[in-house]
C-alpha atoms as one frame of an Amber mdcrd trajectory, in Angstrom:
protein
  61.650   4.600 -25.714  60.969   8.069 -24.350  60.982  10.854 -26.918  60.921
  13.893 -24.638  63.536  15.104 -22.223  61.132  14.974 -19.263  60.013  11.454
 -20.171  63.648  10.335 -20.288  64.251  11.862 -16.854  61.152  10.171 -15.414
  62.401   6.876 -16.819  65.812   7.359 -15.160  64.078   8.152 -11.863  61.844
   5.111 -12.199  64.785   2.770 -12.747  66.653   4.196  -9.756  63.602   4.031
  -7.465  62.828   0.516  -8.675  66.312  -0.662  -7.691  66.049   0.952  -4.248
  62.625  -0.597  -3.628  63.803  -4.011  -4.823  66.716  -3.930  -2.388  64.549
  -2.762   0.516  61.855  -5.380  -0.186  64.426  -8.162  -0.479  66.108  -7.155
   2.786  62.733  -6.942   4.536  61.717 -10.414   3.355  65.046 -11.889   4.495
  64.663 -10.383   7.957  61.097 -11.703   8.233  62.307 -15.162   7.244  64.944
 -15.012   9.995  62.235 -14.307  12.581  60.066 -17.111  11.176  62.988 -19.532
  11.265  63.726 -18.665  14.903  60.039 -19.115  15.749  60.021 -22.500  14.045
  63.042 -23.567  16.108  61.286 -22.221  19.222  64.413 -20.213  20.086  63.080
 -17.179  22.016  66.399 -15.331  22.298  67.196 -15.723  18.602  63.647 -14.696
  17.666  63.821 -11.515  19.772  67.147 -10.555  18.181  65.801 -11.193  14.675
  62.640  -9.211  15.495  64.731  -6.295  16.741  66.468  -6.182  13.334  63.274
  -6.650  11.320  61.045  -3.997  12.919  62.969  -0.894  11.759  63.197  -2.273
   8.224  59.459  -2.979   8.124  58.695   0.511   9.427  60.988   2.102   6.872
  59.444   0.119   4.009  55.991   1.229   5.119  56.989   4.867   5.363  58.807
   4.916   2.014  55.922   3.312   0.154  57.723   0.068  -0.668  54.779  -1.738
   0.947  51.494  -0.264   2.211  51.659   1.218   5.722  48.885  -1.019   7.035
  50.617  -4.142   5.730  53.799  -3.114   7.521  51.840  -2.483  10.712  49.983
  -5.787  10.432  53.209  -7.739   9.848  54.944  -6.049  12.785  51.966  -6.869
  14.995  51.848 -10.520  13.976  55.594 -11.047  14.334  55.693  -9.336  17.738
  52.742 -11.379  18.989  54.351 -14.603  17.794  57.708 -13.800  19.441  56.030
 -12.770  22.697  54.080 -16.039  22.789  57.364 -17.982  22.877  58.553 -16.511
  26.162
């Protein structure tokens, strides 16, 4: 347990940030799974819609430091390429 006031504050901030990151990461993974599911079903329209929802979330996670920027970019690239190959 933290003994100093500043250490207690940092711990409160850590817990809050951890919850925000957990929510963002979970949402991002769900949206990626939706795109993958649509790709598996070979449904181009559904895949494009799912991709349109997933891209902003991936960008935001990269910018906020939830995941590394290059990983976000790489994932966006791969998903976009996969969806474009369907149509």
